[in-house]
Phi, psi and omega in degrees: 000337183297322179294315182293327183301328182251017183302325183303335183298336177294340181250337182102187186222126183226169177234124175252130181241116183263123173254114194272002190259144176227161174285329178206150180271120179287140187292343180264354191274129174246019177281166179279088182227150186220151176257125181219135182283325184237128180228121177274097186294331178296322177297320180291321177302313181300315182294316178300315182296319178300317181290324176296314179301318182295315181293322181293326177295333179275341185232058185290150173078007182274153173262126182271121182270335184201154170230136181226120175266109181241177183197203021055194180232088182299339178291355171278349177292150173286140178307328178294327177294314179298316180299319181295321179294314180297318180297321179295318179297318181292330179292326189256341176231153172282130178277137171298150180301328181250034184305137178257126179236107187253143173230128175282138182223142171257138185302334181278358185235022182226154170209171191304315183298321182289319177299320177299320178296319177296318179298315180294334178287339179125355178294134178234007177209138179237138175242117188257134179271075181282315170074325177201151176249045184209119186297323179298315181290326176300318178295319178298325180280359178077017181283146184262005179246161174260171177299316182296321177295322180296315182290326175296316179295321179297318179297319177298316181297318181296332177285338183261331188230144176287331185240116178226126175246159167216160184258145169227148175248132177238179189063042178276173181302131176062014179275134178260159176304322179296320178294320179294319178302316180295319181293319180295318178296324176298314180300319182289344180283352184270025178055041180275150177243359178208133177226138170252120189236111188245136172283134180300123175241144182263109186259144173298147178084005177249164177298321177296322179298316178296317181295319181295317179294333180275005178091006177270202179057052182282161175087008175296140183300146175293164187302319181296320179293319179297319178296321179294322178298321177297312181297319178298322179301314181297315184293313185292315180296319179297320180294334179266010177084015178237071180293159176290126171256350176210165188312315186244009186235135185231138182205153167293149179307126182095348182258009180299153176289112182293325180295312181294330176297330176299318177299307189288334176268007174060051172273192176263144173210135175274131177246122177235152183111164184302124177076003183291141177252158176209168172225116186225133177266120182230126179058033178083004178236143180265137181238145167269135179241150180209141180249158177303142184282319185291129183307313182295322178295321179294316179303314181295320183288335182298335180297327184243353181124104188270351189261128174264132182249138179230123180294142178258135176287164177302318180297317179297320179296315180297319180294318178297318179299317179297314182296323180281314185296325181289347175288337182277146175298328179286344179073203182243160177274114184299321180295321179295319177301315180299319180295320180291313187280331187082009176207163182276156169303139184300113187299328181292327179284321176298316179297320178300314180290325175297317180296326179283348183079018183273333178226166175212170179229147171222117184061239181260012185253142175245131182214157177283140176279174175302323179291328184276333186302320179296341180241037186301320181300322178293322178297315180297317177301319180296317181290332182267345185294145178291000000 
């Protein structure tokens, strides 16, 4: 058990802060986000600080590698709110010398003064939800900004922060592989060092999901075109020096999102805010944590403890590590999986996938090949099947 007790150290330790509010709900979004006209930021500051204090008391002496403000639209937060959260985290945990503090921003909710405020609060990385470089498609996606506003916001961010990433969605309605290639090359021309590139998926419980089931949402690319867009994405980004380090994330070497690497390398992370999830090792056991989704319920629960903890079995930990680690280009550490699971990966299944060219090994690591990545879910299912 001593080895397992400190297993999280292989991934690091992070803090995720969920801000649940948006100016408008995007029709494709299935995140826990809400539209509200009035937000008492002082109330939110108090609740965040209470939850940080509670989590820090359970995890004393740790070095914090990253803080991530996600949402929702965290750029709607007041810079003083962000500063208070960062100050509380710094008070209760030791910050790593190279701590990464990221804030997600939408181009329609930022301006120069606010970015300066976030920087002064301690934010050193911004992730922007640009989503498309085409005004027609931005409107279809329910975005409230234009391309010109997005590029203006990006320029402001680059003046304030050394590290700026942005998101794009592809396989949109009526989009062709040729159009996506041109758009991706345009994005890469902005001296970017990190891109998150997601294929549009139609999720249940979203406006797009309802529209799709009703026979709407026409013009989605056929499967072959969507697959070609994925392959083009890998080739073009690699040629521009931003290879995929994770299924949907591309970066220059050294510019990877350190916070997200904590997830994929199966480290520990505290999650605070409505609906926030976490993975925390306490007393030698790893727990899954979850908070109430409704903002008002979370605020009320923060007074006494908003986080529900559920112990994870050894099998669950090993399975989670496999599912997360295989998303990375570096893959997973076979020895670490064995230590977590108490058994080896099934050699006949590994050999089968090796023979198909879907996975490969280097030293003690198992990873999906270029051929295997498009069918990663099938590879994971095969490795986890009894």
